[in-house]
C-alpha positions in Angstrom: 13.0 62.6 60.2 16.7 62.7 60.9 18.7 60.3 63.1 18.7 60.6 66.9 21.6 61.4 69.3 21.1 59.7 72.6 22.4 60.5 76.1 22.3 58.3 79.3 24.2 58.3 82.6 24.7 56.7 86.0 24.2 53.0 85.4 26.5 52.3 88.3 26.9 48.7 87.2 28.3 46.4 89.9 26.1 47.4 92.8 24.3 46.7 95.0 24.9 43.0 94.2 25.6 40.8 91.2 22.0 39.8 90.6 20.5 43.3 90.6 23.5 44.7 88.6 23.0 42.0 86.0 19.3 42.7 85.7 20.0 46.4 85.2 22.8 45.6 82.7 20.4 43.5 80.6 17.9 46.4 80.7 20.5 48.8 79.4 21.3 46.4 76.6 17.6 46.3 75.7 17.7 50.1 75.6 20.8 50.1 73.3 18.9 47.7 71.0 16.0 50.1 71.1 17.9 53.2 70.2 20.8 52.0 68.0 18.9 51.3 64.8 18.6 55.1 64.1 21.4 56.4 66.4 23.8 58.8 64.9 25.8 58.9 68.2 25.4 57.7 71.7 26.8 59.6 74.7 27.3 57.7 78.0 27.8 60.5 80.5 29.7 58.9 83.3 29.4 56.4 86.2 28.6 53.6 83.8 30.4 51.4 86.3 30.4 51.9 90.0 34.1 51.0 89.9 36.5 50.6 87.1 40.3 50.2 87.1 42.5 49.0 84.4 45.6 47.2 85.4 48.3 46.5 82.7 46.9 43.0 82.0 43.6 42.8 83.8 40.3 44.6 84.1 37.2 43.9 86.3 35.7 40.6 85.2 32.1 41.8 85.1 30.0 43.7 82.5 30.8 41.4 79.5 27.3 41.7 78.1 27.5 45.5 78.0 31.0 45.7 76.7 30.2 43.2 74.0 27.1 45.1 72.9 29.1 48.4 72.8 31.8 46.8 70.8 29.3 45.5 68.3 27.7 48.9 67.9 31.1 50.7 67.4 32.1 48.0 64.9 28.9 48.8 63.0 30.0 52.5 62.8 28.0 54.1 65.6 30.1 56.6 67.5 29.8 56.0 71.3 31.3 58.6 73.6 32.1 57.8 77.3 32.6 60.5 79.9 34.5 59.4 82.9 32.5 60.0 86.1 33.6 60.1 89.8 33.1 56.3 90.0 34.9 55.3 86.9 37.5 57.9 86.4 40.2 55.3 86.2 39.4 54.3 82.7 42.6 54.5 80.6 42.9 53.0 77.1 41.3 49.5 77.3 37.8 50.8 76.5 39.1 52.7 73.6 41.3 49.9 72.1 39.0 46.9 72.7 35.5 48.4 72.7 36.0 51.4 70.4 34.7 54.1 72.8 35.8 57.7 72.6 36.8 58.8 76.1 36.3 62.3 77.5 37.7 63.2 80.9 36.5 66.8 81.0 33.4 68.6 79.8 33.2 69.5 76.1 31.2 71.9 74.0 30.0 70.4 70.7 27.4 71.3 68.0 24.7 68.8 66.9 21.8 69.4 64.6 22.4 73.2 64.8 22.4 73.3 68.6 25.4 74.1 70.7 25.7 71.7 73.7 27.8 71.7 76.8 28.3 68.1 77.9 29.9 66.6 81.0 29.3 64.1 83.8 28.8 67.0 86.3 31.0 66.0 89.3 33.0 68.7 90.8 31.3 71.5 88.9 29.6 74.5 90.5 29.9 75.7 94.1 30.2 73.5 97.1 31.3 69.9 97.5 34.9 71.1 98.3 35.9 67.8 100.0 35.1 65.8 96.9 37.0 68.3 94.7 40.1 67.7 96.8 39.6 63.9 96.7 39.1 64.0 92.9 42.4 65.8 92.4 44.1 63.1 94.4 42.4 60.2 92.6 43.2 61.8 89.2 46.9 62.1 90.0 49.4 59.8 88.3 51.0 59.0 91.6 47.7 57.8 93.2 47.0 55.7 90.1 50.5 54.2 90.1 50.2 53.3 93.8 46.8 51.6 93.4 48.2 49.7 90.4 50.8 48.2 92.7 48.0 46.3 94.6 47.2 42.8 93.4 43.9 43.0 91.4 42.2 40.6 93.9 43.0 43.1 96.7 42.6 46.4 94.8 39.3 45.5 93.1 38.1 43.8 96.3 38.7 47.0 98.3 36.9 49.0 95.7 33.9 46.6 95.6 33.7 46.9 99.4 33.5 50.7 99.3 31.2 50.7 96.4 28.6 48.7 98.3 28.8 51.2 101.1 28.3 54.2 98.8 25.1 56.3 98.4 24.5 54.7 95.0 24.4 51.2 96.5 21.3 52.2 98.5 19.6 54.6 96.2 16.7 56.7 97.2 14.9 59.0 94.8 16.5 62.4 94.8 14.3 65.5 95.2 14.6 68.9 93.5 16.3 71.4 95.8 15.4 74.6 94.1 17.4 76.4 91.4 19.6 78.3 93.8 20.6 75.0 95.6 21.1 72.9 92.4 24.9 73.3 91.9 24.8 72.2 88.3 22.1 74.7 87.6 24.2 77.4 89.2 27.2 76.3 87.1 25.1 76.3 83.9 24.0 79.9 84.5 27.7 80.9 85.1 28.8 79.2 81.9 25.9 80.7 79.9 27.1 84.2 80.9 30.5 83.3 79.4 29.1 81.5 76.3 25.7 83.0 75.6 25.2 81.0 72.3 24.8 77.7 74.2 21.5 75.9 73.7 21.8 72.9 76.1 23.7 71.7 79.1 23.5 68.0 79.5 24.9 66.4 82.7 24.5 63.3 84.8 25.8 62.8 88.4 22.7 64.3 90.1 20.6 61.1 89.8 17.5 63.2 89.2 15.9 63.8 85.8 15.6 67.6 85.3 14.7 69.8 82.4 15.1 73.5 83.4 15.3 76.8 81.6 18.7 78.5 82.0 18.2 81.3 79.6 15.9 82.5 76.8 17.3 79.9 74.4 19.0 77.5 76.7 18.0 74.5 78.9 19.8 72.4 81.5 18.9 68.7 81.2 20.0 66.2 83.8 19.8 62.6 82.8 18.9 61.0 86.1 19.9 57.4 86.8 19.1 53.8 86.0 18.2 52.7 89.6 14.9 54.7 90.0 14.3 56.3 86.7 15.8 54.5 83.7 15.8 58.0 82.0 17.7 59.2 79.0 17.6 62.1 76.5 17.1 62.1 72.8 18.1 64.9 70.4 16.2 64.8 67.2 15.8 67.6 64.7 17.4 70.0 67.2 15.0 69.2 70.0 16.2 67.6 73.2 13.7 65.5 75.1 13.9 63.5 78.4 12.5 60.0 78.0 12.0 56.9 80.2 12.7 53.4 79.1 10.3 50.6 80.0 8.3 52.7 82.4 
């Protein structure tokens, strides 16, 4: 049996409070200890942190257990890829230089174990959500990032923490399936499959709902869910992608 490739998303570390975030962080580390012995690669598909911003000489003071574990794994030769999500898009070079992560800011198409995979966090893809798409362009702009960096970290991170605790993720309820025609990432996957008919898997996060849906004759859309309600992840082994649940 070959090595596995693992995918997880939407940890949202930092909310709703320090105690529950720390409990979730420790669980994620147990999951990394569980999968890393035979991991070929690990993909963290966005919103690992509910807020992240790198100043020139400071970063948020939390998450030291996770960052240390990830650095240990990359030092051991395991490739770990991080997709920036809508909550942690302001990751720059610290996580690459100090932790050894490979950062992706846009979806990618990659082949593993003979399967062609379309990977991304999922925010801003597909129809609808036009307000967020405008906000994302603003937040992704160099001007916006430069202006935010002018704030003292105590103020900037404090403001971000305040808004994080008011977000949907801070008060999570289990999402429900809306039907294929109303699942924007499913609609997006069908559109992309028409353009790239040799794709075998779409893997996204963002939706906070584990999903495994047929897109075409030889293609599936898998959503990774979240680590509030589901503690779900996906494993690719011998070309077969399977949704799994950790410590059910």
